[in-house]
PDB file of N, CA, C and O in Angstrom:
ATOM      1  N   MET A   1      89.092  28.491 113.353  1.00  0.00           N
ATOM      2  CA  MET A   1      89.969  29.639 113.425  1.00  0.00           C
ATOM      3  C   MET A   1      89.794  30.294 114.801  1.00  0.00           C
ATOM      4  O   MET A   1      88.661  30.545 115.213  1.00  0.00           O
ATOM      5  N   PRO A   2      90.874  30.572 115.513  1.00  0.00           N
ATOM      6  CA  PRO A   2      90.734  31.194 116.830  1.00  0.00           C
ATOM      7  C   PRO A   2      90.150  32.607 116.719  1.00  0.00           C
ATOM      8  O   PRO A   2      90.243  33.265 115.683  1.00  0.00           O
ATOM      9  N   ALA A   3      89.559  33.032 117.804  1.00  0.00           N
ATOM     10  CA  ALA A   3      89.011  34.385 117.877  1.00  0.00           C
ATOM     11  C   ALA A   3      89.454  35.006 119.200  1.00  0.00           C
ATOM     12  O   ALA A   3      89.700  34.306 120.182  1.00  0.00           O
ATOM     13  N   TYR A   4      89.547  36.318 119.201  1.00  0.00           N
ATOM     14  CA  TYR A   4      90.058  37.037 120.372  1.00  0.00           C
ATOM     15  C   TYR A   4      89.062  38.093 120.826  1.00  0.00           C
ATOM     16  O   TYR A   4      88.629  38.947 120.052  1.00  0.00           O
ATOM     17  N   TYR A   5      88.715  38.009 122.097  1.00  0.00           N
ATOM     18  CA  TYR A   5      87.914  39.033 122.757  1.00  0.00           C
ATOM     19  C   TYR A   5      88.917  40.094 123.200  1.00  0.00           C
ATOM     20  O   TYR A   5      89.874  39.794 123.914  1.00  0.00           O
ATOM     21  N   ILE A   6      88.693  41.321 122.777  1.00  0.00           N
ATOM     22  CA  ILE A   6      89.597  42.422 123.102  1.00  0.00           C
ATOM     23  C   ILE A   6      88.762  43.494 123.786  1.00  0.00           C
ATOM     24  O   ILE A   6      87.720  43.904 123.274  1.00  0.00           O
ATOM     25  N   SER A   7      89.222  43.940 124.935  1.00  0.00           N
ATOM     26  CA  SER A   7      88.434  44.890 125.704  1.00  0.00           C
ATOM     27  C   SER A   7      89.308  45.957 126.335  1.00  0.00           C
ATOM     28  O   SER A   7      90.442  45.706 126.745  1.00  0.00           O
ATOM     29  N   ARG A   8      88.749  47.152 126.401  1.00  0.00           N
ATOM     30  CA  ARG A   8      89.389  48.258 127.114  1.00  0.00           C
ATOM     31  C   ARG A   8      88.414  48.671 128.211  1.00  0.00           C
ATOM     32  O   ARG A   8      87.220  48.828 127.957  1.00  0.00           O
ATOM     33  N   ALA A   9      88.919  48.846 129.422  1.00  0.00           N
ATOM     34  CA  ALA A   9      88.041  49.148 130.550  1.00  0.00           C
ATOM     35  C   ALA A   9      88.569  50.308 131.384  1.00  0.00           C
ATOM     36  O   ALA A   9      89.776  50.525 131.487  1.00  0.00           O
ATOM     37  N   LYS A  10      87.655  51.032 131.963  1.00  0.00           N
ATOM     38  CA  LYS A  10      87.949  52.092 132.935  1.00  0.00           C
ATOM     39  C   LYS A  10      87.177  51.724 134.189  1.00  0.00           C
ATOM     40  O   LYS A  10      85.948  51.649 134.160  1.00  0.00           O
ATOM     41  N   ILE A  11      87.874  51.494 135.281  1.00  0.00           N
ATOM     42  CA  ILE A  11      87.242  51.081 136.534  1.00  0.00           C
ATOM     43  C   ILE A  11      86.837  52.320 137.335  1.00  0.00           C
ATOM     44  O   ILE A  11      87.644  53.222 137.561  1.00  0.00           O
ATOM     45  N   HIS A  12      85.568  52.347 137.760  1.00  0.00           N
ATOM     46  CA  HIS A  12      85.058  53.454 138.562  1.00  0.00           C
ATOM     47  C   HIS A  12      84.882  53.056 140.024  1.00  0.00           C
ATOM     48  O   HIS A  12      85.038  53.886 140.920  1.00  0.00           O
ATOM     49  N   ASP A  13      84.559  51.789 140.263  1.00  0.00           N
ATOM     50  CA  ASP A  13      84.323  51.294 141.623  1.00  0.00           C
ATOM     51  C   ASP A  13      84.944  49.906 141.728  1.00  0.00           C
ATOM     52  O   ASP A  13      84.324  48.919 141.331  1.00  0.00           O
ATOM     53  N   MET A  14      86.162  49.819 142.257  1.00  0.00           N
ATOM     54  CA  MET A  14      86.899  48.558 142.305  1.00  0.00           C
ATOM     55  C   MET A  14      86.196  47.511 143.159  1.00  0.00           C
ATOM     56  O   MET A  14      86.302  46.320 142.868  1.00  0.00           O
ATOM     57  N   THR A  15      85.492  47.915 144.192  1.00  0.00           N
ATOM     58  CA  THR A  15      84.793  46.950 145.041  1.00  0.00           C
ATOM     59  C   THR A  15      83.735  46.199 144.241  1.00  0.00           C
ATOM     60  O   THR A  15      83.677  44.971 144.286  1.00  0.00           O
ATOM     61  N   ARG A  16      82.904  46.929 143.512  1.00  0.00           N
ATOM     62  CA  ARG A  16      81.879  46.281 142.680  1.00  0.00           C
ATOM     63  C   ARG A  16      82.517  45.530 141.516  1.00  0.00           C
ATOM     64  O   ARG A  16      82.035  44.462 141.139  1.00  0.00           O
ATOM     65  N   TYR A  17      83.577  46.060 140.948  1.00  0.00           N
ATOM     66  CA  TYR A  17      84.253  45.402 139.841  1.00  0.00           C
ATOM     67  C   TYR A  17      84.847  44.062 140.287  1.00  0.00           C
ATOM     68  O   TYR A  17      84.886  43.113 139.503  1.00  0.00           O
ATOM     69  N   GLN A  18      85.303  43.978 141.521  1.00  0.00           N
ATOM     70  CA  GLN A  18      85.849  42.722 142.057  1.00  0.00           C
ATOM     71  C   GLN A  18      84.785  41.628 142.076  1.00  0.00           C
ATOM     72  O   GLN A  18      85.106  40.461 141.855  1.00  0.00           O
ATOM     73  N   GLU A  19      83.526  41.982 142.337  1.00  0.00           N
ATOM     74  CA  GLU A  19      82.440  41.001 142.302  1.00  0.00           C
ATOM     75  C   GLU A  19      82.339  40.391 140.904  1.00  0.00           C
ATOM     76  O   GLU A  19      82.169  39.181 140.754  1.00  0.00           O
ATOM     77  N   TYR A  20      82.443  41.234 139.895  1.00  0.00           N
ATOM     78  CA  TYR A  20      82.439  40.786 138.505  1.00  0.00           C
ATOM     79  C   TYR A  20      83.632  39.861 138.253  1.00  0.00           C
ATOM     80  O   TYR A  20      83.472  38.784 137.679  1.00  0.00           O
ATOM     81  N   LEU A  21      84.822  40.277 138.679  1.00  0.00           N
ATOM     82  CA  LEU A  21      86.038  39.497 138.435  1.00  0.00           C
ATOM     83  C   LEU A  21      85.997  38.127 139.099  1.00  0.00           C
ATOM     84  O   LEU A  21      86.567  37.173 138.569  1.00  0.00           O
ATOM     85  N   LYS A  22      85.342  38.009 140.239  1.00  0.00           N
ATOM     86  CA  LYS A  22      85.244  36.720 140.928  1.00  0.00           C
ATOM     87  C   LYS A  22      84.425  35.712 140.123  1.00  0.00           C
ATOM     88  O   LYS A  22      84.710  34.515 140.159  1.00  0.00           O
ATOM     89  N   LEU A  23      83.418  36.181 139.401  1.00  0.00           N
ATOM     90  CA  LEU A  23      82.511  35.293 138.689  1.00  0.00           C
ATOM     91  C   LEU A  23      82.988  34.898 137.294  1.00  0.00           C
ATOM     92  O   LEU A  23      82.625  33.828 136.805  1.00  0.00           O
ATOM     93  N   VAL A  24      83.786  35.731 136.649  1.00  0.00           N
ATOM     94  CA  VAL A  24      84.097  35.549 135.235  1.00  0.00           C
ATOM     95  C   VAL A  24      85.029  34.371 134.910  1.00  0.00           C
ATOM     96  O   VAL A  24      84.727  33.650 133.958  1.00  0.00           O
ATOM     97  N   PRO A  25      86.129  34.120 135.619  1.00  0.00           N
ATOM     98  CA  PRO A  25      87.040  33.044 135.195  1.00  0.00           C
ATOM     99  C   PRO A  25      86.398  31.678 134.968  1.00  0.00           C
ATOM    100  O   PRO A  25      86.697  31.051 133.952  1.00  0.00           O
ATOM    101  N   PRO A  26      85.529  31.178 135.856  1.00  0.00           N
ATOM    102  CA  PRO A  26      84.934  29.869 135.562  1.00  0.00           C
ATOM    103  C   PRO A  26      83.979  29.898 134.359  1.00  0.00           C
ATOM    104  O   PRO A  26      83.815  28.886 133.677  1.00  0.00           O
ATOM    105  N   ILE A  27      83.357  31.035 134.101  1.00  0.00           N
ATOM    106  CA  ILE A  27      82.490  31.156 132.923  1.00  0.00           C
ATOM    107  C   ILE A  27      83.340  31.060 131.660  1.00  0.00           C
ATOM    108  O   ILE A  27      83.006  30.319 130.736  1.00  0.00           O
ATOM    109  N   LEU A  28      84.443  31.814 131.625  1.00  0.00           N
ATOM    110  CA  LEU A  28      85.346  31.754 130.471  1.00  0.00           C
ATOM    111  C   LEU A  28      85.840  30.335 130.250  1.00  0.00           C
ATOM    112  O   LEU A  28      85.846  29.843 129.121  1.00  0.00           O
ATOM    113  N   GLU A  29      86.251  29.682 131.320  1.00  0.00           N
ATOM    114  CA  GLU A  29      86.783  28.320 131.231  1.00  0.00           C
ATOM    115  C   GLU A  29      85.746  27.362 130.648  1.00  0.00           C
ATOM    116  O   GLU A  29      86.082  26.496 129.841  1.00  0.00           O
ATOM    117  N   SER A  30      84.477  27.520 131.058  1.00  0.00           N
ATOM    118  CA  SER A  30      83.440  26.607 130.566  1.00  0.00           C
ATOM    119  C   SER A  30      83.185  26.772 129.071  1.00  0.00           C
ATOM    120  O   SER A  30      82.631  25.871 128.442  1.00  0.00           O
ATOM    121  N   TYR A  31      83.577  27.902 128.492  1.00  0.00           N
ATOM    122  CA  TYR A  31      83.439  28.126 127.054  1.00  0.00           C
ATOM    123  C   TYR A  31      84.784  28.009 126.327  1.00  0.00           C
ATOM    124  O   TYR A  31      84.890  28.375 125.156  1.00  0.00           O
ATOM    125  N   GLY A  32      85.796  27.506 127.008  1.00  0.00           N
ATOM    126  CA  GLY A  32      87.107  27.310 126.387  1.00  0.00           C
ATOM    127  C   GLY A  32      87.918  28.575 126.255  1.00  0.00           C
ATOM    128  O   GLY A  32      88.887  28.606 125.496  1.00  0.00           O
ATOM    129  N   GLY A  33      87.549  29.630 126.978  1.00  0.00           N
ATOM    130  CA  GLY A  33      88.282  30.890 126.916  1.00  0.00           C
ATOM    131  C   GLY A  33      89.599  30.820 127.663  1.00  0.00           C
ATOM    132  O   GLY A  33      89.673  30.252 128.753  1.00  0.00           O
ATOM    133  N   LYS A  34      90.626  31.392 127.084  1.00  0.00           N
ATOM    134  CA  LYS A  34      91.952  31.427 127.703  1.00  0.00           C
ATOM    135  C   LYS A  34      92.377  32.887 127.820  1.00  0.00           C
ATOM    136  O   LYS A  34      92.505  33.582 126.813  1.00  0.00           O
ATOM    137  N   ILE A  35      92.595  33.351 129.052  1.00  0.00           N
ATOM    138  CA  ILE A  35      93.000  34.736 129.273  1.00  0.00           C
ATOM    139  C   ILE A  35      94.443  34.902 128.811  1.00  0.00           C
ATOM    140  O   ILE A  35      95.342  34.213 129.293  1.00  0.00           O
ATOM    141  N   ILE A  36      94.656  35.819 127.877  1.00  0.00           N
ATOM    142  CA  ILE A  36      95.975  36.123 127.351  1.00  0.00           C
ATOM    143  C   ILE A  36      96.556  37.321 128.104  1.00  0.00           C
ATOM    144  O   ILE A  36      97.732  37.317 128.467  1.00  0.00           O
ATOM    145  N   ALA A  37      95.741  38.333 128.334  1.00  0.00           N
ATOM    146  CA  ALA A  37      96.157  39.527 129.079  1.00  0.00           C
ATOM    147  C   ALA A  37      94.953  40.060 129.834  1.00  0.00           C
ATOM    148  O   ALA A  37      93.844  40.097 129.302  1.00  0.00           O
ATOM    149  N   ARG A  38      95.175  40.472 131.077  1.00  0.00           N
ATOM    150  CA  ARG A  38      94.109  41.075 131.883  1.00  0.00           C
ATOM    151  C   ARG A  38      94.768  41.997 132.888  1.00  0.00           C
ATOM    152  O   ARG A  38      95.439  41.548 133.817  1.00  0.00           O
ATOM    153  N   GLY A  39      94.569  43.286 132.693  1.00  0.00           N
ATOM    154  CA  GLY A  39      95.245  44.238 133.560  1.00  0.00           C
ATOM    155  C   GLY A  39      96.723  44.257 133.205  1.00  0.00           C
ATOM    156  O   GLY A  39      97.098  44.000 132.061  1.00  0.00           O
ATOM    157  N   GLY A  40      97.533  44.552 134.158  1.00  0.00           N
ATOM    158  CA  GLY A  40      98.968  44.555 133.914  1.00  0.00           C
ATOM    159  C   GLY A  40      99.478  45.860 133.323  1.00  0.00           C
ATOM    160  O   GLY A  40      98.716  46.782 133.032  1.00  0.00           O
ATOM    161  N   LYS A  41     100.760  45.903 133.160  1.00  0.00           N
ATOM    162  CA  LYS A  41     101.458  47.082 132.654  1.00  0.00           C
ATOM    163  C   LYS A  41     101.142  47.272 131.173  1.00  0.00           C
ATOM    164  O   LYS A  41     101.041  46.292 130.434  1.00  0.00           O
ATOM    165  N   TYR A  42     100.984  48.522 130.728  1.00  0.00           N
ATOM    166  CA  TYR A  42     100.704  48.823 129.331  1.00  0.00           C
ATOM    167  C   TYR A  42     101.247  50.199 128.975  1.00  0.00           C
ATOM    168  O   TYR A  42     101.624  50.980 129.848  1.00  0.00           O
ATOM    169  N   LYS A  43     101.281  50.478 127.683  1.00  0.00           N
ATOM    170  CA  LYS A  43     101.704  51.777 127.166  1.00  0.00           C
ATOM    171  C   LYS A  43     100.793  52.126 126.001  1.00  0.00           C
ATOM    172  O   LYS A  43     100.720  51.367 125.034  1.00  0.00           O
ATOM    173  N   ILE A  44     100.097  53.255 126.066  1.00  0.00           N
ATOM    174  CA  ILE A  44      99.283  53.731 124.954  1.00  0.00           C
ATOM    175  C   ILE A  44     100.235  54.209 123.863  1.00  0.00           C
ATOM    176  O   ILE A  44     101.059  55.092 124.100  1.00  0.00           O
ATOM    177  N   ILE A  45     100.126  53.638 122.687  1.00  0.00           N
ATOM    178  CA  ILE A  45     100.986  54.007 121.563  1.00  0.00           C
ATOM    179  C   ILE A  45     100.345  55.125 120.745  1.00  0.00           C
ATOM    180  O   ILE A  45     101.030  56.030 120.269  1.00  0.00           O
ATOM    181  N   GLU A  46      99.024  55.052 120.587  1.00  0.00           N
ATOM    182  CA  GLU A  46      98.313  56.061 119.815  1.00  0.00           C
ATOM    183  C   GLU A  46      96.870  56.110 120.278  1.00  0.00           C
ATOM    184  O   GLU A  46      96.280  55.072 120.576  1.00  0.00           O
ATOM    185  N   GLY A  47      96.299  57.289 120.343  1.00  0.00           N
ATOM    186  CA  GLY A  47      94.902  57.454 120.730  1.00  0.00           C
ATOM    187  C   GLY A  47      94.773  57.993 122.141  1.00  0.00           C
ATOM    188  O   GLY A  47      95.763  58.178 122.848  1.00  0.00           O
ATOM    189  N   PRO A  48      93.520  58.243 122.542  1.00  0.00           N
ATOM    190  CA  PRO A  48      93.275  58.842 123.860  1.00  0.00           C
ATOM    191  C   PRO A  48      93.567  57.865 124.997  1.00  0.00           C
ATOM    192  O   PRO A  48      93.424  56.653 124.840  1.00  0.00           O
ATOM    193  N   GLU A  49      93.967  58.397 126.117  1.00  0.00           N
ATOM    194  CA  GLU A  49      94.235  57.579 127.302  1.00  0.00           C
ATOM    195  C   GLU A  49      92.984  57.521 128.171  1.00  0.00           C
ATOM    196  O   GLU A  49      92.998  57.911 129.339  1.00  0.00           O
ATOM    197  N   THR A  50      91.904  57.025 127.574  1.00  0.00           N
ATOM    198  CA  THR A  50      90.607  56.960 128.238  1.00  0.00           C
ATOM    199  C   THR A  50      90.504  55.772 129.189  1.00  0.00           C
ATOM    200  O   THR A  50      89.854  55.865 130.230  1.00  0.00           O
ATOM    201  N   PHE A  51      91.137  54.666 128.839  1.00  0.00           N
ATOM    202  CA  PHE A  51      90.973  53.424 129.579  1.00  0.00           C
ATOM    203  C   PHE A  51      92.228  53.097 130.380  1.00  0.00           C
ATOM    204  O   PHE A  51      93.319  53.571 130.064  1.00  0.00           O
ATOM    205  N   ASP A  52      92.062  52.275 131.430  1.00  0.00           N
ATOM    206  CA  ASP A  52      93.209  51.942 132.277  1.00  0.00           C
ATOM    207  C   ASP A  52      93.393  50.440 132.487  1.00  0.00           C
ATOM    208  O   ASP A  52      94.219  50.020 133.298  1.00  0.00           O
ATOM    209  N   ARG A  53      92.627  49.639 131.761  1.00  0.00           N
ATOM    210  CA  ARG A  53      92.729  48.188 131.896  1.00  0.00           C
ATOM    211  C   ARG A  53      92.449  47.582 130.524  1.00  0.00           C
ATOM    212  O   ARG A  53      91.512  47.989 129.837  1.00  0.00           O
ATOM    213  N   PHE A  54      93.264  46.609 130.132  1.00  0.00           N
ATOM    214  CA  PHE A  54      93.136  45.983 128.822  1.00  0.00           C
ATOM    215  C   PHE A  54      93.053  44.476 128.996  1.00  0.00           C
ATOM    216  O   PHE A  54      93.777  43.894 129.804  1.00  0.00           O
ATOM    217  N   ILE A  55      92.158  43.842 128.229  1.00  0.00           N
ATOM    218  CA  ILE A  55      91.886  42.417 128.381  1.00  0.00           C
ATOM    219  C   ILE A  55      91.892  41.762 127.008  1.00  0.00           C
ATOM    220  O   ILE A  55      91.307  42.291 126.063  1.00  0.00           O
ATOM    221  N   ILE A  56      92.557  40.603 126.892  1.00  0.00           N
ATOM    222  CA  ILE A  56      92.537  39.800 125.674  1.00  0.00           C
ATOM    223  C   ILE A  56      92.271  38.353 126.094  1.00  0.00           C
ATOM    224  O   ILE A  56      92.977  37.798 126.936  1.00  0.00           O
ATOM    225  N   ILE A  57      91.245  37.756 125.495  1.00  0.00           N
ATOM    226  CA  ILE A  57      90.875  36.373 125.805  1.00  0.00           C
ATOM    227  C   ILE A  57      90.757  35.624 124.485  1.00  0.00           C
ATOM    228  O   ILE A  57      90.102  36.099 123.557  1.00  0.00           O
ATOM    229  N   GLU A  58      91.389  34.451 124.397  1.00  0.00           N
ATOM    230  CA  GLU A  58      91.339  33.633 123.188  1.00  0.00           C
ATOM    231  C   GLU A  58      90.254  32.568 123.312  1.00  0.00           C
ATOM    232  O   GLU A  58      90.114  31.925 124.352  1.00  0.00           O
ATOM    233  N   PHE A  59      89.484  32.390 122.231  1.00  0.00           N
ATOM    234  CA  PHE A  59      88.500  31.321 122.119  1.00  0.00           C
ATOM    235  C   PHE A  59      88.819  30.509 120.881  1.00  0.00           C
ATOM    236  O   PHE A  59      89.496  30.995 119.975  1.00  0.00           O
ATOM    237  N   SER A  60      88.337  29.272 120.834  1.00  0.00           N
ATOM    238  CA  SER A  60      88.636  28.412 119.680  1.00  0.00           C
ATOM    239  C   SER A  60      87.963  28.916 118.408  1.00  0.00           C
ATOM    240  O   SER A  60      88.482  28.710 117.311  1.00  0.00           O
ATOM    241  N   THR A  61      86.809  29.577 118.544  1.00  0.00           N
ATOM    242  CA  THR A  61      86.104  30.140 117.384  1.00  0.00           C
ATOM    243  C   THR A  61      85.401  31.431 117.797  1.00  0.00           C
ATOM    244  O   THR A  61      85.202  31.694 118.983  1.00  0.00           O
ATOM    245  N   LEU A  62      85.035  32.218 116.812  1.00  0.00           N
ATOM    246  CA  LEU A  62      84.257  33.432 117.044  1.00  0.00           C
ATOM    247  C   LEU A  62      82.922  33.069 117.697  1.00  0.00           C
ATOM    248  O   LEU A  62      82.475  33.740 118.627  1.00  0.00           O
ATOM    249  N   GLU A  63      82.299  32.018 117.208  1.00  0.00           N
ATOM    250  CA  GLU A  63      80.996  31.602 117.744  1.00  0.00           C
ATOM    251  C   GLU A  63      81.082  31.217 119.213  1.00  0.00           C
ATOM    252  O   GLU A  63      80.173  31.510 119.989  1.00  0.00           O
ATOM    253  N   GLN A  64      82.174  30.561 119.595  1.00  0.00           N
ATOM    254  CA  GLN A  64      82.357  30.174 121.002  1.00  0.00           C
ATOM    255  C   GLN A  64      82.498  31.413 121.880  1.00  0.00           C
ATOM    256  O   GLN A  64      81.937  31.458 122.975  1.00  0.00           O
ATOM    257  N   GLY A  65      83.233  32.407 121.420  1.00  0.00           N
ATOM    258  CA  GLY A  65      83.377  33.648 122.180  1.00  0.00           C
ATOM    259  C   GLY A  65      82.059  34.389 122.318  1.00  0.00           C
ATOM    260  O   GLY A  65      81.724  34.874 123.399  1.00  0.00           O
ATOM    261  N   VAL A  66      81.312  34.478 121.228  1.00  0.00           N
ATOM    262  CA  VAL A  66      80.009  35.143 121.274  1.00  0.00           C
ATOM    263  C   VAL A  66      79.073  34.395 122.226  1.00  0.00           C
ATOM    264  O   VAL A  66      78.350  35.019 123.002  1.00  0.00           O
ATOM    265  N   ALA A  67      79.085  33.069 122.169  1.00  0.00           N
ATOM    266  CA  ALA A  67      78.244  32.267 123.063  1.00  0.00           C
ATOM    267  C   ALA A  67      78.579  32.539 124.522  1.00  0.00           C
ATOM    268  O   ALA A  67      77.684  32.628 125.362  1.00  0.00           O
ATOM    269  N   CYS A  68      79.859  32.670 124.822  1.00  0.00           N
ATOM    270  CA  CYS A  68      80.278  32.950 126.199  1.00  0.00           C
ATOM    271  C   CYS A  68      79.711  34.277 126.689  1.00  0.00           C
ATOM    272  O   CYS A  68      79.093  34.345 127.751  1.00  0.00           O
ATOM    273  N   PHE A  69      79.926  35.327 125.907  1.00  0.00           N
ATOM    274  CA  PHE A  69      79.561  36.662 126.371  1.00  0.00           C
ATOM    275  C   PHE A  69      78.077  36.973 126.260  1.00  0.00           C
ATOM    276  O   PHE A  69      77.615  37.975 126.805  1.00  0.00           O
ATOM    277  N   THR A  70      77.320  36.127 125.560  1.00  0.00           N
ATOM    278  CA  THR A  70      75.869  36.305 125.523  1.00  0.00           C
ATOM    279  C   THR A  70      75.155  35.315 126.439  1.00  0.00           C
ATOM    280  O   THR A  70      73.927  35.326 126.526  1.00  0.00           O
ATOM    281  N   SER A  71      75.919  34.458 127.123  1.00  0.00           N
ATOM    282  CA  SER A  71      75.322  33.447 128.006  1.00  0.00           C
ATOM    283  C   SER A  71      74.666  34.096 129.222  1.00  0.00           C
ATOM    284  O   SER A  71      75.075  35.178 129.643  1.00  0.00           O
ATOM    285  N   PRO A  72      73.653  33.442 129.787  1.00  0.00           N
ATOM    286  CA  PRO A  72      73.025  33.952 131.008  1.00  0.00           C
ATOM    287  C   PRO A  72      74.022  34.098 132.164  1.00  0.00           C
ATOM    288  O   PRO A  72      73.920  35.032 132.960  1.00  0.00           O
ATOM    289  N   GLU A  73      74.980  33.177 132.253  1.00  0.00           N
ATOM    290  CA  GLU A  73      75.974  33.236 133.333  1.00  0.00           C
ATOM    291  C   GLU A  73      76.821  34.499 133.220  1.00  0.00           C
ATOM    292  O   GLU A  73      77.049  35.194 134.211  1.00  0.00           O
ATOM    293  N   TYR A  74      77.285  34.790 132.006  1.00  0.00           N
ATOM    294  CA  TYR A  74      78.105  35.985 131.843  1.00  0.00           C
ATOM    295  C   TYR A  74      77.267  37.244 132.020  1.00  0.00           C
ATOM    296  O   TYR A  74      77.732  38.211 132.623  1.00  0.00           O
ATOM    297  N   GLN A  75      76.058  37.249 131.512  1.00  0.00           N
ATOM    298  CA  GLN A  75      75.202  38.422 131.660  1.00  0.00           C
ATOM    299  C   GLN A  75      74.955  38.734 133.137  1.00  0.00           C
ATOM    300  O   GLN A  75      74.902  39.901 133.524  1.00  0.00           O
ATOM    301  N   HIS A  76      74.803  37.696 133.963  1.00  0.00           N
ATOM    302  CA  HIS A  76      74.671  37.907 135.410  1.00  0.00           C
ATOM    303  C   HIS A  76      75.943  38.540 135.978  1.00  0.00           C
ATOM    304  O   HIS A  76      75.873  39.515 136.727  1.00  0.00           O
ATOM    305  N   ALA A  77      77.103  37.985 135.623  1.00  0.00           N
ATOM    306  CA  ALA A  77      78.375  38.536 136.115  1.00  0.00           C
ATOM    307  C   ALA A  77      78.547  39.978 135.660  1.00  0.00           C
ATOM    308  O   ALA A  77      78.956  40.833 136.445  1.00  0.00           O
ATOM    309  N   ALA A  78      78.236  40.255 134.392  1.00  0.00           N
ATOM    310  CA  ALA A  78      78.396  41.602 133.839  1.00  0.00           C
ATOM    311  C   ALA A  78      77.489  42.621 134.508  1.00  0.00           C
ATOM    312  O   ALA A  78      77.776  43.817 134.465  1.00  0.00           O
ATOM    313  N   SER A  79      76.401  42.176 135.124  1.00  0.00           N
ATOM    314  CA  SER A  79      75.499  43.119 135.799  1.00  0.00           C
ATOM    315  C   SER A  79      76.221  43.857 136.928  1.00  0.00           C
ATOM    316  O   SER A  79      75.873  44.998 137.229  1.00  0.00           O
ATOM    317  N   PHE A  80      77.211  43.234 137.555  1.00  0.00           N
ATOM    318  CA  PHE A  80      77.992  43.907 138.593  1.00  0.00           C
ATOM    319  C   PHE A  80      78.815  45.046 137.986  1.00  0.00           C
ATOM    320  O   PHE A  80      78.881  46.140 138.547  1.00  0.00           O
ATOM    321  N   ARG A  81      79.434  44.783 136.849  1.00  0.00           N
ATOM    322  CA  ARG A  81      80.229  45.807 136.178  1.00  0.00           C
ATOM    323  C   ARG A  81      79.338  46.903 135.616  1.00  0.00           C
ATOM    324  O   ARG A  81      79.666  48.086 135.701  1.00  0.00           O
ATOM    325  N   ARG A  82      78.224  46.507 135.048  1.00  0.00           N
ATOM    326  CA  ARG A  82      77.322  47.468 134.409  1.00  0.00           C
ATOM    327  C   ARG A  82      76.584  48.361 135.394  1.00  0.00           C
ATOM    328  O   ARG A  82      75.978  49.354 134.992  1.00  0.00           O
ATOM    329  N   SER A  83      76.627  48.027 136.658  1.00  0.00           N
ATOM    330  CA  SER A  83      75.916  48.831 137.665  1.00  0.00           C
ATOM    331  C   SER A  83      76.745  50.026 138.124  1.00  0.00           C
ATOM    332  O   SER A  83      76.523  50.555 139.213  1.00  0.00           O
ATOM    333  N   GLY A  84      77.694  50.450 137.305  1.00  0.00           N
ATOM    334  CA  GLY A  84      78.492  51.627 137.618  1.00  0.00           C
ATOM    335  C   GLY A  84      79.918  51.336 138.031  1.00  0.00           C
ATOM    336  O   GLY A  84      80.670  52.261 138.340  1.00  0.00           O
ATOM    337  N   ALA A  85      80.309  50.064 138.044  1.00  0.00           N
ATOM    338  CA  ALA A  85      81.655  49.708 138.467  1.00  0.00           C
ATOM    339  C   ALA A  85      82.703  50.043 137.417  1.00  0.00           C
ATOM    340  O   ALA A  85      83.873  50.237 137.746  1.00  0.00           O
ATOM    341  N   GLY A  86      82.290  50.114 136.154  1.00  0.00           N
ATOM    342  CA  GLY A  86      83.270  50.404 135.115  1.00  0.00           C
ATOM    343  C   GLY A  86      82.635  50.691 133.772  1.00  0.00           C
ATOM    344  O   GLY A  86      81.459  50.407 133.540  1.00  0.00           O
ATOM    345  N   THR A  87      83.438  51.259 132.898  1.00  0.00           N
ATOM    346  CA  THR A  87      83.061  51.517 131.514  1.00  0.00           C
ATOM    347  C   THR A  87      83.929  50.624 130.653  1.00  0.00           C
ATOM    348  O   THR A  87      85.117  50.461 130.931  1.00  0.00           O
ATOM    349  N   ILE A  88      83.351  50.041 129.610  1.00  0.00           N
ATOM    350  CA  ILE A  88      84.092  49.064 128.824  1.00  0.00           C
ATOM    351  C   ILE A  88      83.752  49.194 127.340  1.00  0.00           C
ATOM    352  O   ILE A  88      82.625  49.538 126.981  1.00  0.00           O
ATOM    353  N   GLU A  89      84.730  48.918 126.487  1.00  0.00           N
ATOM    354  CA  GLU A  89      84.536  48.740 125.047  1.00  0.00           C
ATOM    355  C   GLU A  89      85.088  47.363 124.718  1.00  0.00           C
ATOM    356  O   GLU A  89      86.198  47.022 125.127  1.00  0.00           O
ATOM    357  N   SER A  90      84.316  46.565 123.978  1.00  0.00           N
ATOM    358  CA  SER A  90      84.730  45.196 123.683  1.00  0.00           C
ATOM    359  C   SER A  90      84.415  44.810 122.255  1.00  0.00           C
ATOM    360  O   SER A  90      83.496  45.349 121.638  1.00  0.00           O
ATOM    361  N   ALA A  91      85.194  43.863 121.731  1.00  0.00           N
ATOM    362  CA  ALA A  91      84.949  43.272 120.423  1.00  0.00           C
ATOM    363  C   ALA A  91      85.512  41.858 120.440  1.00  0.00           C
ATOM    364  O   ALA A  91      86.392  41.531 121.237  1.00  0.00           O
ATOM    365  N   ILE A  92      84.991  41.032 119.552  1.00  0.00           N
ATOM    366  CA  ILE A  92      85.564  39.704 119.311  1.00  0.00           C
ATOM    367  C   ILE A  92      85.947  39.669 117.839  1.00  0.00           C
ATOM    368  O   ILE A  92      85.131  39.966 116.966  1.00  0.00           O
ATOM    369  N   VAL A  93      87.189  39.305 117.574  1.00  0.00           N
ATOM    370  CA  VAL A  93      87.704  39.318 116.208  1.00  0.00           C
ATOM    371  C   VAL A  93      88.389  37.984 115.906  1.00  0.00           C
ATOM    372  O   VAL A  93      89.082  37.426 116.756  1.00  0.00           O
ATOM    373  N   GLU A  94      88.187  37.483 114.693  1.00  0.00           N
ATOM    374  CA  GLU A  94      88.854  36.252 114.292  1.00  0.00           C
ATOM    375  C   GLU A  94      90.337  36.495 114.090  1.00  0.00           C
ATOM    376  O   GLU A  94      90.748  37.555 113.618  1.00  0.00           O
ATOM    377  N   GLY A  95      91.131  35.506 114.449  1.00  0.00           N
ATOM    378  CA  GLY A  95      92.567  35.574 114.229  1.00  0.00           C
ATOM    379  C   GLY A  95      92.910  35.158 112.801  1.00  0.00           C
ATOM    380  O   GLY A  95      92.033  34.936 111.967  1.00  0.00           O
ATOM    381  N   VAL A  96      94.190  35.062 112.554  1.00  0.00           N
ATOM    382  CA  VAL A  96      94.629  34.656 111.203  1.00  0.00           C
ATOM    383  C   VAL A  96      95.336  33.324 111.276  1.00  0.00           C
ATOM    384  O   VAL A  96      95.782  32.805 110.253  1.00  0.00           O
TER     385      VAL A  96
END
């Protein structure tokens, strides 16, 4: 069953965030991740307008998505974002 990584992000330092963005695509690819949406135009339908970037990535299974985001490679890439470049909320959910 496919699973979807869904994330909302607020960028604080685009220069540092770009370092994160440079590293992530090959990591996602190595775990079979397919970017469905990343950035781009959006409209908040309901709730606070806290975030300014939305990301959806499809994986073949929930386990594959969890493996990707807990991998040492991703944790290294995320250290750039976590060092003050942005605030993020994320989840991985199974599809139907």
